[in-house]
BAFI-3210 file (N, C-alpha, C; in Angstrom, 3 decimals, decimal comma, padded with zeros to 6 digits):
// residues 303
n [1|2|3|4|5|6|7|8|9|10|11|12|13|14|15|16|17|18|19|20|21|22|23|24|25|26|27|28|29|30|31|32|33|34|35|36|37|38|39|40|41|42|43|44|45|46|47|48|49|50|51|52|53|54|55|56|57|58|59|60|61|62|63|64|65|66|67|68|69|70|71|72|73|74|75|76|77|78|79|80|81|82|83|84|85|86|87|88|89|90|91|92|93|94|95|96|97|98|99|100|101|102|103|104|105|106|107|108|109|110|111|112|113|114|115|116|117|118|119|120|121|122|123|124|125|126|127|128|129|130|131|132|133|134|135|136|137|138|139|140|141|142|143|144|145|146|147|148|149|150|151|152|153|154|155|156|157|158|159|160|161|162|163|164|165|166|167|168|169|170|171|172|173|174|175|176|177|178|179|180|181|182|183|184|185|186|187|188|189|190|191|192|193|194|195|196|197|198|199|200|201|202|203|204|205|206|207|208|209|210|211|212|213|214|215|216|217|218|219|220|221|222|223|224|225|226|227|228|229|230|231|232|233|234|235|236|237|238|239|240|241|242|243|244|245|246|247|248|249|250|251|252|253|254|255|256|257|258|259|260|261|262|263|264|265|266|267|268|269|270|271|272|273|274|275|276|277|278|279|280|281|282|283|284|285|286|287|288|289|290|291|292|293|294|295|296|297|298|299|300|301|302|303]
n.u [000,916|000,717|-000,286|-001,887|-001,056|-001,239|-000,010|003,071|005,766|007,907|011,133|012,957|012,113|012,716|015,375|016,039|014,817|016,448|018,844|018,265|017,479|016,556|016,827|018,623|021,938|022,566|024,092|025,326|028,519|029,911|030,691|033,670|033,911|032,837|030,915|028,290|028,319|027,724|025,148|022,592|020,601|017,405|014,994|011,653|010,159|009,833|010,009|009,785|010,239|012,831|014,213|013,693|015,219|017,875|017,999|017,862|020,206|022,347|022,200|022,862|025,559|026,561|026,805|028,831|028,329|028,636|027,043|025,137|023,144|020,385|018,397|015,073|013,996|011,567|008,113|006,360|006,088|008,430|010,439|010,035|010,742|013,373|014,346|013,968|015,664|018,050|019,269|018,835|019,058|017,252|014,448|012,575|009,326|005,627|003,344|000,503|000,155|002,092|001,268|-001,083|-000,301|001,034|-001,010|-002,801|-004,528|-006,573|-006,528|-008,095|-007,465|-007,012|-005,841|-002,722|-001,357|-002,891|-002,215|000,603|000,981|-000,444|001,125|003,736|003,321|002,449|004,637|006,993|009,157|012,311|012,287|011,840|010,336|011,070|010,905|007,885|007,490|006,114|005,338|003,215|002,262|-000,291|-002,197|-004,335|-007,290|-007,581|-009,210|-009,775|-010,508|-012,518|-013,903|-014,606|-016,379|-018,390|-019,593|-020,074|-018,287|-016,748|-015,934|-014,956|-017,365|-019,094|-018,619|-020,361|-022,542|-021,804|-021,597|-020,301|-019,629|-017,181|-013,567|-010,994|-007,598|-004,172|-001,460|-000,659|-001,134|-003,351|-005,531|-005,506|-004,958|-006,243|-006,893|-007,867|-009,423|-010,971|-011,441|-012,589|-014,937|-015,975|-016,065|-017,264|-018,963|-018,468|-018,393|-016,638|-016,275|-014,129|-010,924|-007,683|-004,538|-001,567|001,014|002,715|001,426|002,853|004,340|002,856|000,333|-000,474|-000,349|-002,423|-004,670|-004,677|-005,117|-007,611|-007,800|-008,086|-010,463|-010,235|-007,678|-005,209|-003,226|-000,332|-000,499|001,236|002,393|003,691|002,640|-000,226|-000,986|000,173|-001,227|-003,846|-005,458|-008,082|-008,252|-010,067|-012,106|-012,023|-014,264|-014,978|-012,742|-011,115|-008,475|-006,120|-003,990|-000,784|002,161|005,346|008,131|010,990|011,573|013,275|015,866|016,374|018,790|020,526|020,131|021,732|022,350|023,375|022,568|019,738|019,351|019,965|018,169|015,808|016,095|015,981|013,237|012,006|012,292|011,012|008,272|005,041|004,825|007,416|008,109|006,485|007,528|010,145|009,728|008,722|011,073|012,497|010,568|009,557|011,487|013,561|015,854|018,566|017,825|019,881|021,081|019,102|018,574|020,911|021,030|018,900|019,476|021,599|020,299|018,623|020,264|021,234|023,569]
n.v [-001,152|002,072|004,545|007,703|008,828|010,062|010,551|011,450|009,528|009,499|011,014|009,338|006,757|006,829|006,817|004,318|002,619|003,041|001,696|-000,843|-002,232|-004,712|-007,161|-006,318|-005,294|-002,566|-000,255|000,489|000,162|003,165|004,323|005,643|009,257|012,590|014,255|016,361|015,880|013,951|011,506|009,958|007,472|006,387|003,860|002,487|-000,222|-002,510|-004,616|-003,539|-000,883|-001,025|-001,778|000,421|002,349|001,363|001,477|004,415|005,036|003,612|004,906|007,371|006,972|006,254|008,570|009,796|010,671|010,273|007,807|006,329|003,560|003,323|000,909|-000,473|001,117|001,608|002,604|005,277|007,245|007,057|007,223|009,657|011,368|010,677|011,923|014,454|014,943|014,433|012,001|010,499|011,362|011,306|009,497|006,945|007,740|007,904|009,719|010,402|009,173|010,442|013,156|012,988|012,380|014,676|016,273|015,364|013,464|014,752|015,479|016,212|015,860|013,854|013,051|012,595|014,979|017,055|016,202|016,332|019,184|020,043|018,592|019,879|022,335|021,492|020,454|020,209|022,829|022,874|020,359|018,708|017,586|015,647|015,060|013,120|009,718|007,833|005,347|003,689|002,474|001,265|001,205|-001,623|-003,633|-006,967|-010,079|-013,592|-015,770|-017,554|-016,228|-013,904|-014,927|-016,081|-013,996|-012,153|-010,332|-007,542|-004,981|-002,435|-001,310|-003,475|-004,821|-004,148|-005,772|-007,833|-006,798|-006,599|-009,271|-010,119|-010,652|-008,334|-007,720|-006,640|-004,357|-003,016|-000,267|000,081|000,563|003,323|004,884|006,563|005,337|002,573|001,279|003,584|005,092|003,155|002,956|005,611|006,323|004,068|002,982|000,749|-002,104|-004,315|-007,780|-008,354|-007,079|-007,941|-007,403|-007,622|-007,801|-005,418|-005,905|-008,070|-011,542|-012,570|-011,431|-012,396|-015,245|-015,445|-014,602|-016,533|-018,879|-018,394|-017,056|-014,559|-012,474|-010,313|-008,474|-005,960|-005,192|-004,366|-003,037|-003,729|-006,068|-009,287|-011,516|-011,408|-011,992|-014,439|-016,026|-015,874|-013,837|-011,591|-008,265|-005,740|-003,310|000,342|002,432|004,792|006,077|005,915|005,461|007,452|008,683|007,094|007,793|006,959|008,832|010,784|011,950|014,576|016,007|019,547|020,679|018,774|018,262|018,876|020,346|018,147|015,864|016,219|016,120|013,460|011,823|012,695|011,662|008,981|008,787|009,572|007,206|005,074|003,052|001,568|-000,847|-001,657|-001,510|-003,485|-005,719|-005,771|-006,012|-008,629|-009,974|-009,744|-010,465|-012,977|-014,427|-014,015|-012,530|-010,264|-006,917|-004,973|-006,183|-006,550|-003,776|-002,962|-004,201|-003,110|-000,282|-000,287|-001,504|000,535|002,620|004,235|004,116]
n.w [000,033|-001,056|-000,795|000,304|003,068|006,475|008,768|010,337|011,360|014,316|014,287|015,257|014,524|011,875|011,963|013,081|011,304|009,083|009,861|009,883|007,656|005,154|002,527|-000,547|-000,091|001,914|001,204|-001,969|-003,596|-004,691|-007,875|-009,286|-009,753|-010,112|-011,246|-010,589|-008,002|-004,814|-004,333|-002,356|-002,913|-001,885|-000,951|-000,738|001,184|-000,668|-003,558|-006,148|-005,689|-004,699|-007,036|-008,814|-007,418|-007,903|-010,478|-010,950|-009,372|-010,640|-013,275|-012,619|-011,824|-014,146|-015,367|-014,055|-011,523|-008,075|-006,671|-004,060|-002,595|-000,342|000,646|001,077|003,157|004,461|005,049|003,637|005,555|006,880|004,962|003,978|006,284|006,382|003,996|004,691|006,769|005,703|005,526|003,399|-000,139|-002,229|-003,772|-005,403|-006,189|-006,277|-008,084|-007,394|-004,941|-003,462|-003,495|-002,085|000,340|001,269|001,213|003,231|002,396|001,066|-001,547|-004,660|-007,444|-010,344|-012,750|-014,519|-015,287|-013,839|-011,168|-011,110|-011,418|-008,904|-007,087|-007,139|-005,921|-003,369|-002,068|000,579|001,712|000,278|-000,746|-004,035|-007,065|-010,087|-013,606|-014,329|-015,119|-017,873|-016,884|-014,617|-011,432|-009,808|-006,577|-006,075|-005,787|-005,244|-006,019|-005,793|-008,777|-008,151|-006,059|-007,289|-009,320|-007,635|-006,372|-008,365|-009,257|-010,646|-010,420|-007,840|-007,062|-007,314|-005,042|-002,972|-003,047|-001,491|000,893|004,178|004,259|003,494|003,944|004,377|003,390|003,842|003,959|007,163|007,217|005,880|007,444|008,047|005,697|002,902|000,493|001,312|004,093|004,867|002,546|000,827|002,128|002,099|-000,597|-001,994|-000,302|001,240|003,480|005,541|006,648|008,294|009,030|008,080|009,121|007,169|005,000|002,948|000,078|-000,171|000,212|002,360|002,114|-000,497|-000,187|001,760|000,299|-001,667|-000,199|001,036|003,369|003,442|001,597|-000,150|-001,446|-000,964|-003,446|-005,787|-009,151|-011,045|-010,132|-010,651|-009,579|-009,753|-012,407|-012,364|-010,481|-011,376|-010,262|-009,840|-010,581|-009,371|-011,023|-010,896|-011,034|-009,929|-009,381|-006,991|-006,707|-007,774|-010,646|-010,648|-011,363|-011,830|-010,308|-009,449|-006,220|-004,357|-002,484|-002,918|-002,917|-003,732|-006,483|-009,013|-012,382|-013,942|-012,650|-012,521|-015,251|-016,016|-014,484|-015,482|-018,007|-017,551|-016,743|-019,031|-020,629|-019,254|-019,048|-018,494|-019,318|-019,387|-016,665|-015,494|-016,728|-015,670|-012,924|-012,867|-013,368|-010,982|-009,113|-009,905|-011,419|-009,726|-009,819|-008,853|-007,933|-008,559|-010,753|-012,566|-013,066|-014,230|-016,699|-017,809|-017,997|-019,827|-022,067|-022,837|-023,460|-021,500|-020,199]
ca.u [-000,044|001,661|-000,942|-002,553|-000,625|-001,756|000,620|004,560|006,370|008,950|012,364|013,646|011,759|013,325|016,874|015,991|014,588|017,638|019,927|017,635|016,979|016,925|017,006|019,827|022,760|022,099|024,909|026,055|029,686|029,746|031,765|034,448|033,261|032,331|029,964|026,958|028,494|027,347|023,770|022,200|019,239|016,707|013,731|010,669|010,436|009,112|010,857|009,599|010,887|014,293|014,532|013,777|016,264|018,991|018,015|018,289|021,654|023,240|022,065|023,669|026,923|027,148|027,058|029,904|027,776|028,857|025,735|024,980|021,851|019,883|017,244|014,284|013,919|010,287|007,000|006,437|006,373|009,749|011,260|009,971|011,510|014,739|014,526|013,926|016,752|019,323|019,788|018,853|018,841|016,134|013,955|011,470|007,893|004,387|002,963|-000,671|000,311|002,764|000,382|-002,139|000,493|001,345|-002,169|-003,536|-005,616|-007,510|-006,346|-009,115|-006,836|-006,901|-005,048|-001,281|-001,038|-003,376|-001,496|001,909|000,875|-000,701|002,280|004,796|002,835|002,248|005,871|007,687|010,386|013,596|012,120|011,361|010,055|011,533|009,850|007,219|007,671|004,825|005,230|002,405|001,901|-001,412|-002,956|-005,432|-007,879|-007,965|-009,995|-009,629|-011,461|-013,632|-014,597|-015,316|-017,523|-019,367|-020,358|-020,451|-017,470|-015,685|-015,357|-015,078|-018,813|-019,865|-018,473|-021,517|-023,304|-021,291|-021,254|-020,160|-019,423|-015,722|-012,356|-009,932|-006,268|-003,210|-000,618|-001,288|-001,534|-004,698|-006,528|-005,557|-004,846|-007,590|-006,888|-007,941|-010,769|-011,594|-011,809|-013,547|-016,308|-016,468|-016,330|-017,933|-019,996|-018,137|-017,925|-015,974|-016,530|-012,929|-009,696|-006,447|-003,255|-000,505|002,215|002,452|001,294|003,875|003,930|001,781|-001,121|-000,654|-000,736|-003,675|-005,708|-004,800|-005,603|-008,807|-007,716|-008,742|-011,240|-009,992|-006,271|-004,633|-001,889|000,120|-001,099|002,338|002,884|003,665|001,805|-001,519|-001,216|000,659|-002,164|-005,116|-006,227|-008,877|-008,139|-011,397|-011,974|-012,188|-015,057|-015,240|-011,391|-010,701|-006,970|-005,785|-002,812|000,259|003,236|006,737|008,977|011,939|011,349|014,583|016,382|016,703|020,239|021,379|019,718|022,602|021,836|023,698|021,792|018,431|019,256|020,188|017,150|014,743|016,318|015,409|011,878|011,514|012,356|010,271|006,932|004,337|005,109|008,881|008,042|005,924|008,594|011,355|009,271|008,667|012,447|012,696|009,690|009,353|012,769|014,432|017,129|018,744|017,434|020,874|021,318|017,989|018,664|022,123|020,525|017,754|020,105|022,340|019,344|018,001|021,189|021,366|024,843]
ca.v [-000,027|003,170|005,834|008,548|008,823|011,142|010,857|011,251|008,871|010,216|010,895|008,147|005,614|006,854|006,513|002,999|001,865|003,149|000,845|-002,259|-002,624|-005,944|-007,225|-005,990|-004,573|-001,075|000,786|-000,034|000,788|004,177|004,355|006,894|010,305|013,764|015,173|016,393|015,601|012,579|011,456|008,899|007,031|005,570|003,158|002,002|-001,575|-003,512|-004,959|-002,604|000,414|-001,225|-002,006|001,679|003,025|000,892|002,199|005,748|005,189|003,099|005,765|008,554|006,661|006,255|009,927|010,330|011,116|009,339|007,508|005,092|003,334|002,919|000,315|-001,043|002,095|001,583|003,157|006,636|008,068|006,876|007,721|011,251|011,744|010,407|012,888|015,755|015,024|014,368|010,628|010,176|012,658|011,150|008,123|006,843|007,863|007,754|011,106|010,559|008,855|011,508|014,352|012,820|012,265|015,989|017,020|014,753|012,551|015,605|015,766|015,761|015,599|012,435|012,815|012,919|016,452|017,677|015,798|016,922|020,550|020,173|018,127|020,891|023,312|020,930|019,869|021,038|023,692|022,032|019,177|018,830|016,363|015,810|014,626|011,885|008,795|007,189|004,144|003,759|001,239|001,665|000,238|-002,413|-004,562|-008,213|-011,237|-014,841|-015,980|-018,012|-015,143|-013,032|-015,659|-016,358|-012,702|-011,477|-009,212|-007,116|-003,723|-002,274|-001,115|-004,682|-005,446|-003,787|-006,966|-008,674|-006,044|-007,314|-010,687|-010,467|-010,242|-007,548|-007,947|-006,011|-003,665|-002,314|001,077|000,180|001,175|004,758|005,520|006,903|004,240|001,616|000,971|004,807|005,408|002,181|003,180|006,897|006,356|003,002|002,414|-000,657|-002,559|-005,748|-008,641|-008,235|-006,536|-008,625|-006,794|-008,663|-007,065|-004,416|-006,499|-009,184|-012,911|-012,881|-011,018|-013,283|-016,453|-015,392|-014,629|-017,996|-019,856|-018,122|-016,475|-013,214|-012,523|-009,189|-008,153|-004,814|-005,576|-003,379|-003,402|-004,228|-007,319|-010,440|-012,597|-011,218|-012,859|-015,841|-016,719|-015,713|-012,962|-010,585|-006,846|-005,053|-002,074|001,528|003,340|006,018|006,673|005,985|005,538|008,399|008,320|006,894|007,764|006,854|010,027|010,981|012,979|014,675|017,366|020,384|021,015|017,683|018,179|019,715|020,131|016,868|015,015|016,402|015,725|012,080|011,303|012,961|010,763|007,740|009,036|009,637|005,860|004,076|002,738|000,749|-002,152|-001,954|-001,711|-004,791|-006,805|-005,728|-006,434|-010,014|-010,481|-009,515|-011,300|-014,366|-015,016|-013,972|-011,746|-009,200|-005,651|-004,318|-006,910|-006,107|-002,366|-002,754|-004,533|-002,153|000,968|-000,710|-001,820|001,828|003,694|005,037|003,707]
ca.w [000,028|-001,217|-000,876|001,259|004,447|007,093|010,001|010,213|012,499|014,923|013,523|015,814|013,796|010,686|012,230|013,412|010,102|008,143|010,262|010,069|006,350|004,672|001,054|-001,120|000,914|002,197|000,416|-003,229|-003,888|-005,734|-008,856|-009,217|-010,553|-009,288|-011,841|-009,866|-006,534|-004,389|-004,123|-001,708|-003,292|-000,851|-001,513|000,267|001,400|-001,551|-004,638|-007,264|-005,400|-004,756|-008,463|-009,398|-006,907|-008,495|-011,956|-010,591|-008,901|-011,823|-014,316|-012,231|-011,899|-015,627|-015,766|-013,267|-010,130|-007,034|-006,164|-003,385|-002,313|000,986|000,237|002,122|004,396|005,025|004,599|003,298|006,713|007,328|003,828|003,915|007,238|005,882|002,991|005,374|007,700|004,895|005,511|001,910|-000,992|-003,211|-003,865|-006,368|-005,626|-007,153|-007,824|-006,684|-003,556|-002,744|-003,382|-001,013|001,585|001,657|001,518|004,195|001,740|000,643|-002,934|-005,730|-008,667|-010,695|-013,923|-014,220|-015,399|-012,646|-009,951|-011,101|-011,076|-007,563|-006,313|-007,079|-004,950|-002,051|-001,588|001,677|001,406|000,194|-001,727|-005,408|-007,960|-011,406|-014,502|-014,174|-016,280|-018,345|-016,055|-013,408|-010,606|-008,739|-005,689|-006,569|-004,945|-006,045|-005,488|-006,721|-009,797|-007,530|-005,419|-008,417|-009,851|-006,543|-005,944|-009,502|-009,039|-011,639|-009,997|-006,418|-006,909|-007,184|-003,644|-002,240|-003,202|-000,639|002,092|005,553|004,137|002,976|004,714|003,575|003,841|003,278|004,819|008,401|006,924|005,250|008,404|008,205|004,502|002,320|-000,321|002,229|004,665|004,866|001,173|000,229|002,726|001,630|-001,998|-002,493|000,786|001,462|004,844|005,508|007,972|009,084|008,317|008,542|008,677|006,773|004,594|001,786|-001,215|-000,119|000,282|003,342|001,522|-001,539|000,463|002,440|-000,723|-002,402|000,746|001,430|004,756|003,150|000,308|-001,028|-001,085|-001,612|-004,311|-006,729|-010,386|-011,878|-009,542|-011,495|-008,911|-010,166|-013,516|-012,105|-009,709|-011,948|-009,565|-010,688|-009,967|-009,554|-011,723|-009,899|-011,730|-009,294|-009,316|-005,649|-006,913|-008,885|-011,375|-009,924|-012,144|-011,039|-010,613|-008,372|-005,186|-004,010|-001,951|-004,050|-002,886|-004,435|-007,802|-009,965|-013,763|-014,379|-011,913|-013,100|-016,784|-015,904|-013,886|-016,397|-019,095|-017,010|-016,657|-020,561|-021,023|-018,389|-019,416|-017,526|-019,744|-019,082|-015,260|-015,256|-017,137|-014,746|-011,682|-013,105|-013,296|-009,602|-008,210|-010,369|-011,856|-008,444|-010,101|-008,050|-008,462|-009,232|-012,012|-013,534|-013,439|-015,035|-017,965|-018,374|-018,481|-020,882|-023,177|-023,085|-023,814|-020,266|-019,561]
c.u [000,929|000,999|-001,512|-002,215|-000,915|-001,036|002,103|004,970|007,435|010,127|013,177|013,395|012,388|014,807|016,914|015,865|015,827|018,812|019,463|017,008|017,488|016,977|018,295|020,776|022,423|022,887|025,576|027,431|029,720|031,025|032,547|033,832|032,695|031,278|028,731|027,182|028,151|025,820|023,467|020,846|018,632|015,603|012,913|010,910|009,584|009,864|010,891|010,389|012,345|014,838|014,803|014,969|017,614|019,142|018,641|019,818|022,623|023,221|022,898|025,173|027,426|027,345|028,199|029,530|028,159|027,615|025,727|023,485|021,513|018,483|016,462|014,168|012,602|009,078|007,189|006,549|007,799|010,755|011,131|010,685|012,911|015,211|014,878|015,190|018,185|019,914|019,771|018,688|017,670|015,732|012,819|010,077|006,901|003,568|001,478|-000,677|001,079|002,024|-000,600|-001,359|000,707|000,162|-003,214|-004,593|-006,684|-007,522|-007,537|-008,657|-006,806|-006,066|-003,602|-000,887|-001,507|-002,554|-000,179|001,914|000,614|000,476|003,362|004,388|002,734|003,671|006,461|008,887|011,580|013,454|011,549|011,034|010,594|010,510|009,181|007,343|006,162|004,407|004,274|002,197|000,868|-001,715|-004,063|-006,050|-008,307|-008,571|-009,665|-010,719|-012,705|-014,639|-015,404|-016,581|-018,740|-020,335|-020,615|-019,593|-016,620|-015,256|-015,533|-016,634|-019,520|-019,592|-019,556|-022,481|-023,008|-020,784|-021,289|-019,944|-017,933|-014,745|-011,319|-008,641|-005,287|-002,208|-001,313|-001,730|-002,838|-005,690|-006,650|-005,441|-006,075|-007,827|-006,799|-009,404|-011,596|-012,137|-012,727|-015,055|-016,886|-016,874|-017,383|-018,996|-019,754|-017,760|-017,477|-016,293|-015,438|-011,876|-008,446|-005,174|-002,177|000,664|001,764|002,501|002,444|003,385|002,943|000,445|-001,346|-001,122|-002,165|-004,757|-005,925|-005,319|-006,986|-008,974|-008,268|-009,594|-010,880|-008,605|-005,952|-003,217|-001,645|-000,141|000,109|002,814|002,587|002,857|000,505|-001,894|-000,861|-000,490|-003,577|-006,039|-006,942|-008,697|-009,367|-011,162|-012,423|-013,134|-015,131|-013,829|-010,984|-009,121|-006,879|-004,517|-001,549|001,561|004,493|007,564|009,861|011,405|012,794|014,778|016,859|018,165|021,057|021,143|020,450|022,006|022,189|022,926|020,301|018,233|019,261|018,872|015,921|014,968|015,736|013,815|011,294|011,579|011,312|008,783|006,390|004,653|006,523|008,746|007,566|006,988|009,632|010,912|009,213|010,114|012,958|011,907|009,572|010,756|013,818|015,813|017,256|018,441|018,586|021,268|020,335|018,140|019,852|021,709|019,757|018,521|020,913|021,380|018,722|018,882|021,418|022,755|025,954]
c.v [001,160|004,609|006,325|008,273|010,113|011,531|010,666|010,489|009,662|010,093|009,790|006,907|005,604|006,459|005,043|002,086|001,931|002,183|-000,573|-002,653|-004,029|-006,041|-007,154|-005,314|-003,102|-000,219|-000,081|000,781|001,863|003,938|005,585|007,988|011,351|014,638|015,169|016,012|014,187|012,558|010,057|008,616|006,123|004,855|002,766|000,457|-002,475|-003,603|-004,048|-001,348|000,300|-001,200|-000,498|002,576|002,605|001,437|003,629|005,965|004,752|004,321|006,979|008,115|006,618|007,681|010,634|010,765|009,935|009,046|006,256|004,730|002,948|002,251|-000,154|-000,137|001,769|002,242|004,639|007,635|008,104|007,542|009,270|011,945|011,777|011,444|014,280|016,076|014,817|013,037|010,142|011,447|012,432|009,762|008,178|006,871|007,635|008,959|011,330|010,199|010,025|012,846|014,233|012,705|013,709|016,881|016,317|013,839|013,367|016,050|015,410|015,432|014,204|012,052|013,131|014,178|017,213|017,360|016,377|018,458|020,843|019,744|019,146|021,978|022,837|020,425|020,838|021,811|022,752|020,709|019,518|017,565|016,593|015,312|013,313|011,067|008,404|005,986|004,412|002,370|001,622|000,644|-000,402|-003,305|-005,765|-009,245|-012,468|-014,982|-016,683|-017,165|-014,150|-013,771|-015,918|-015,176|-011,717|-010,186|-008,889|-005,689|-003,610|-001,923|-002,335|-005,366|-005,074|-004,876|-007,952|-008,043|-006,747|-008,704|-011,025|-009,960|-009,491|-007,753|-007,095|-005,362|-002,968|-001,027|001,287|000,706|002,601|005,518|005,641|005,723|002,942|001,632|002,504|005,009|004,455|002,409|004,532|006,931|005,234|002,430|001,120|-000,971|-003,949|-006,408|-008,425|-007,640|-007,260|-007,892|-007,685|-007,925|-006,181|-005,161|-007,547|-010,590|-013,404|-012,625|-012,004|-014,639|-016,473|-015,392|-015,952|-018,843|-019,677|-017,549|-015,175|-013,382|-011,349|-008,742|-006,841|-005,246|-004,394|-003,905|-004,043|-005,643|-008,597|-011,487|-012,548|-012,188|-014,313|-016,743|-016,564|-014,762|-012,067|-009,183|-006,097|-003,644|-000,878|002,555|004,743|006,749|006,945|006,111|006,457|007,927|008,076|006,742|007,678|008,210|010,085|012,130|013,236|016,041|018,273|020,662|020,011|017,545|019,175|019,602|018,751|015,837|014,908|015,739|014,090|011,346|011,538|012,115|009,338|007,648|008,912|008,192|004,985|004,154|001,811|-000,786|-002,715|-002,353|-003,079|-005,949|-006,800|-006,410|-008,098|-010,597|-010,554|-010,611|-012,791|-015,079|-014,880|-013,336|-010,640|-007,835|-004,876|-005,015|-006,580|-004,602|-002,148|-003,119|-003,516|-000,744|000,799|-000,819|-000,448|002,913|004,656|004,949|004,535]
c.w [-000,031|-000,976|000,274|002,670|005,157|008,357|009,812|011,484|012,938|014,132|014,058|014,903|012,551|010,934|012,530|012,195|009,202|008,537|010,340|008,732|005,838|003,164|000,614|-000,139|000,812|001,244|-000,707|-003,126|-004,967|-006,539|-008,888|-010,156|-009,687|-009,925|-011,060|-008,455|-006,071|-004,025|-003,511|-002,161|-002,497|-001,668|-000,285|000,295|000,675|-002,844|-005,754|-007,007|-005,201|-006,089|-009,005|-008,644|-007,445|-009,881|-011,834|-010,398|-010,044|-013,028|-013,915|-012,322|-013,288|-016,060|-014,976|-011,978|-009,219|-006,251|-005,318|-003,014|-000,790|000,758|001,382|003,297|005,097|004,407|004,311|004,530|007,074|006,215|003,757|005,043|006,992|004,945|003,783|006,191|006,966|004,930|004,178|001,152|-001,865|-003,139|-004,865|-005,717|-006,775|-006,931|-007,062|-005,246|-002,785|-002,375|-002,224|000,271|002,092|001,807|002,439|003,599|001,059|-000,904|-003,736|-007,031|-009,004|-011,957|-013,586|-014,226|-014,216|-011,255|-009,924|-010,727|-009,530|-006,577|-006,004|-006,019|-003,536|-001,420|-000,373|001,061|001,361|-000,634|-003,087|-006,020|-009,382|-012,237|-014,188|-015,297|-016,761|-017,365|-014,908|-012,712|-009,563|-007,885|-006,418|-005,574|-005,648|-005,320|-006,325|-007,685|-009,088|-006,741|-006,353|-009,004|-008,859|-006,239|-007,088|-009,424|-010,299|-011,303|-008,514|-006,122|-006,522|-005,828|-002,783|-002,139|-002,148|000,838|003,460|005,616|003,949|003,921|003,863|004,223|002,959|004,294|006,119|008,146|006,240|006,153|008,352|006,747|003,785|001,354|000,607|002,782|004,577|003,421|000,477|000,930|002,228|000,188|-002,496|-001,509|001,288|002,993|004,732|006,889|008,991|008,327|008,935|008,157|008,453|006,500|003,380|000,389|-001,362|-000,164|001,198|002,798|000,424|-001,068|001,038|001,488|-001,514|-001,443|001,322|002,841|004,554|001,765|-000,647|-000,471|-001,790|-002,400|-005,093|-008,157|-011,382|-011,270|-010,568|-010,887|-009,215|-011,281|-013,154|-011,368|-010,249|-011,164|-010,288|-009,936|-010,340|-010,171|-010,560|-010,706|-011,161|-008,829|-007,829|-005,829|-008,005|-009,700|-010,457|-010,880|-011,407|-011,384|-009,422|-007,463|-004,597|-003,109|-002,920|-004,099|-003,523|-005,921|-008,760|-011,224|-014,270|-013,802|-012,448|-014,543|-016,754|-015,545|-014,844|-017,677|-018,718|-017,190|-018,200|-021,122|-020,577|-018,713|-018,401|-017,871|-019,409|-017,363|-014,873|-015,617|-016,108|-013,442|-011,656|-012,850|-011,837|-008,763|-008,514|-010,555|-010,685|-008,954|-009,228|-008,655|-009,105|-010,647|-012,987|-013,980|-014,299|-016,495|-018,478|-018,876|-019,643|-022,283|-023,631|-023,251|-022,677|-019,500|-020,129]
res [m|k|r|f|l|t|h|l|v|p|a|l|a|a|t|l|s|l|t|a|c|g|g|d|p|l|a|a|t|p|e|q|g|s|s|g|g|s|v|v|v|g|s|a|n|f|p|e|n|n|l|l|a|e|i|y|a|q|a|l|r|a|k|g|v|s|a|t|t|k|l|n|i|g|s|r|e|v|s|m|a|a|l|k|d|g|s|i|d|m|l|p|e|y|n|g|a|l|l|n|y|f|t|g|g|d|a|t|q|t|t|t|s|e|i|n|t|a|l|k|k|a|l|p|k|g|l|t|v|l|d|a|s|e|a|q|d|k|d|g|f|a|v|t|k|e|t|a|k|k|y|g|l|s|s|l|a|d|l|k|q|a|n|g|k|l|v|l|g|g|a|s|e|l|r|t|r|f|v|g|i|k|g|l|k|q|v|y|g|l|d|f|k|q|y|k|p|l|d|a|a|g|p|l|t|v|a|a|l|k|d|g|a|i|d|v|a|n|l|y|t|t|q|s|t|i|k|q|n|g|f|v|v|l|d|d|p|k|h|l|v|a|a|e|n|v|l|p|v|a|r|k|s|k|m|s|p|d|v|k|s|r|l|n|a|v|s|a|e|l|t|t|k|d|l|a|a|l|v|k|q|v|e|i|d|k|s|l|p|r|t|v|a|k|s|y|i|s|e|h|g|l|d]
***
């Protein structure tokens, strides 16, 4: 779950998270070079965001920027605190989610252009966003084929037919984020029999949906596990989830012309189709994010 956060965690939580990250090693060894100074690229704690951070970092190194990574920092509450205190200099984000984070979930914009314009005005002093890519990864709500058939489900609106009967599962933040229990109730009038906090579209949530421990799961739309398991992602006719284009958010002081140019070049290349294929290599083929990133920037002339 990436969207609509309303509370910042204390700075101490950010510090602890930065020293307790898993997955790929926290710090990649920077290549030699000084063009654009040094940049620390962070990421949230899910595979796609790790991969995007590696793409940004490796593209910067190819330009001569000394770039390191701090991966798996945690939720947006923690990563934004890390940006503000200088623990990291930038990270991959999703424009609609970021806008609603900074507006407390009150944003009404839904299209990419509307969101980008509003986001630039909503950013705290000292932060900036660069060009948004065409690539999008949205929050989605998925059910099994069996559940879809049983209740006649193809959209979130259809869930009203099973109000109070189904179990919702996903990240613990689903309790407080607008794209979660609050928004599902406000926009679609939905109630659930129970909510089970699991993980952020990770293996616990996927397994629970497959095994019938939950009926509706919050997943990300580029996840390979959706197609792999034949899950049905419910349509969102009332636009609970707005545009979610991938873009870098960064500390202004670290965005030299060389750094901006390089990162914008990455955004110009990245498509939703690319992103889904790259995520498959990490999630299904079990390739390391840094290896997948290296191949991508080479294939797209970013090295």
